[in-house]
N, C-alpha and C positions, 0 to 999 in steps of 0.2 A: 464402553467409554469408561475409562478409569475413574476412580473415586477422586482424584485431583481435577481431571476434566470436567466431572459431573458438577462439582462444588463450584469451579470457575464458570462453567456455563450459566449455573442458576444466578450468580452474582451478575456476571455480565448482563444477563437477560434483564434482571430487574433493574440495573443502571442504564440501560439503553431506552427501556420503557419509560424511566423516569426522566432521564436528562438528555437523552439522544446521542450521549458519546460516553466513553469510558477511557480513563488511561490505565493501561496494565503494565505494572512493573515486570522486568525480566523474570525474576524469580517465580512469579505466579505463571506467566507464559510457558517458562520452561517445563514446570510441573504438569501443565495442561497437555502440551504437545508430546510429552513421554520421549520415545526414542529418537534422541538427535545425534546418533553415532557418526552421521555424515555431515555435521554442520559445518566444520572447517572446510572441506571440500566445497560444500553448498557456497558458503561465504565467499571463498576465493573465485567463484565463477563470476564475480562482479568485475574482476579485472579483465574480463574479455568482453566488455561491452562497446558496441559502436557509438559513435556520435549520433545524438538526434538531430538529423539534418533539417526536420521541419522547423527546429528552434535556432538555427544556425545564424539567420539573419540579425538575431538578438544576442549573438555572443556564444562561443562554443564553451558551455559549462555543463551540458547535460549528455549523458551517456544512458542508453537504453535497449532494452529487449522485451519483447511482448509475446504472451501466448493466451489462448482462449480454450477453456474447458466448458463442459455441460455437466450439471449434475441431475440424476433423475433416479427416483426408486432407490435412494440410498447411494447409488454408485456415480463417481465421479471419472470422466473419461475426457481425453483431449478432443477438440473438434476435429472433425474427419478431414478438413482442409483447413489452410491458413484463413483469418478472417482478419479485417482491418479493426483499427480501433477509431471511433467515431463519437464525436460530441457535438450536439447543436451548438449554433452561435449563442443561444440563450443561456448555456451552462459554461461555454468556453469561448468569450468573445475574441480571444487572443488567436486561438487555433481550431474553433470550431467551425462546422459546416462542411468539412472535407473528409474523406476516407484517409486515415494516416497508416500506411503500412511500414512497420518496423521489423527488423531483422529478428527472426524468432528466438525465443529461449530454446537453449540447446536441449536435445531429448535426454541426455543423462541428468541434465538439471532439472527438467520437467518431471522426471521419474524418481527424484532425490527423496529419500525418506523425510528429510526436513521440510519439503515443499508438500509432499503429500499428506503429511501430518497436518501442516497448517491448514491446507484445504479442508480437511476432513473436521477439524476442530470448528472452522468457521462455517461449514455447511451445518453442522449440528446446531451452532448458535443462531445462526439466522433463518434456519428451518423451524427453530422453535419460536422465533419471533413472528414468523409468517408461515403458519402452518398450512394455508391455503394454496401455497406455491407447490405445482407439481414439478416444474423444471426450472433450473436457474442457468444463466450465462455467467460464466465467471471469466473475468479477465485478469490476468497476472502480468505485472510490470516489474522488470529489475530497473531501479534507477541508481545512476551515480551523479551526483551533484557535486562539481568540482569548484573549489574558490581559490582564487589568485590575488593577490595584492591589487591588481589593476582591474579586477573584475570580480564581483561578489557573485557567489552561486545562489541561483533563486530557485528553491524547491518547489514553490507554486507560482511561476511568472504570471499566471493569470490574476493572482491576488486571491483575496477572500472568496470562496467559491463552492459550488455543489458540483458533483460529477455526473448527475443525471442517472444514477444508478439507485439501488435500494439501501445496501450496506457497503461498508468500506473498512478493510483492515490496513494500517500502516505499521509494518514491522521493522524495526532498526536492526541492520545486519552489521554495519560498522561505521564508526564515526571516528575519524582520524585527524587532528590537528585543526578543528574548526571550533569558531565560536559561534554563538547563537543558534539559528534553527529552532525557534521555539514555536511549537504549535499553538494556534489560537483557535478558539470555537465561538462562533456567534449564533445567536438565535435568527430566526427569520425576519425579526425586525431589527436586526444587525447591532443589537446589543450584545457584550461579551458575556459568555457563560462561563469560560474557564480557559486557563493555559497551563503549558507543561512543555518539558524539554526532552525528547528521547535521547538519552545518553549512553545506556547500556545496550549491548546486542541482545535482542529479544524483548526490549521495551517496545511497547505497541499502543496504538491508538485504534479504537472501534468507533465508528460513526454510523448513525442512521442519517443517510444522505438526505432523505425527505424533509428531515426536521431541523438540520443545522447546517451552516457554512463551516469550513474549516480552511485554514492557510497556515504557511510556516514563513517565518521571517528569513531573510537572506543569511548565507553562512560566509564567514570570511577566514582565511588563514590565521591561526595563532602566530605561527613562525613561517614567515613568507618565503623562507629558503627550502621549505620542506612541502611535500606532497599534501594536499589539504582535501578531503572530500567527506561526503555522507552518502552513504549506500542504505538503500530502503527497498523491501518487498512491498509492493502495493497490490492488494486483492480486492476486486469489487465484485458483488453478487447483484445480479439483475433478473428479474423475472423473465424468462423466456416465452416467446410466444408458442 
């Protein structure tokens, strides 16, 4: 682990233990991740996301790809075969209770240095918070939320929620021609703990999912004649059986 990553990890560890969440500015995340030589190619892969058909009945504004990895004994490997995304109704009343199968993250994206570095940093941090966990199930989601003048894009259509995992990273990849998209964090008794907006590529939110709710306000175009969207990478860590 680099010195920058070690210092960041110690700071994030303390913040998550204390508050249950942490906003990470891009400059700090970039230093912790290290080699991001392929970042632009990685970011460009968001231009190849299919529509989330499970959400289509509520409006076409979300595109998505998904992959599952496992971490054990310090190694992170892709799942041996495709696995679905599943949340119970208790965590997602809008789309819970069913297995959702999304188009997979492309192999060249799954193997990109930008992604593997992100997973490594997350693994180091979350394992320090939960040293008793021998094996993690990691889900990786590429999201694009599009905004139009006639349809606001909803990054969290289920509202203020928990994901039913242990820890969450939300990493901003691109923000183009949009207003709002503010992340809010609430305690389990629903009082607000904080809010912030991911504005620069590599701005990030870290969340202890067992301790806080999180949500993001809808995004709208600044200039309705131009494309408008919010691209994020969402990574979740959950104890594996």
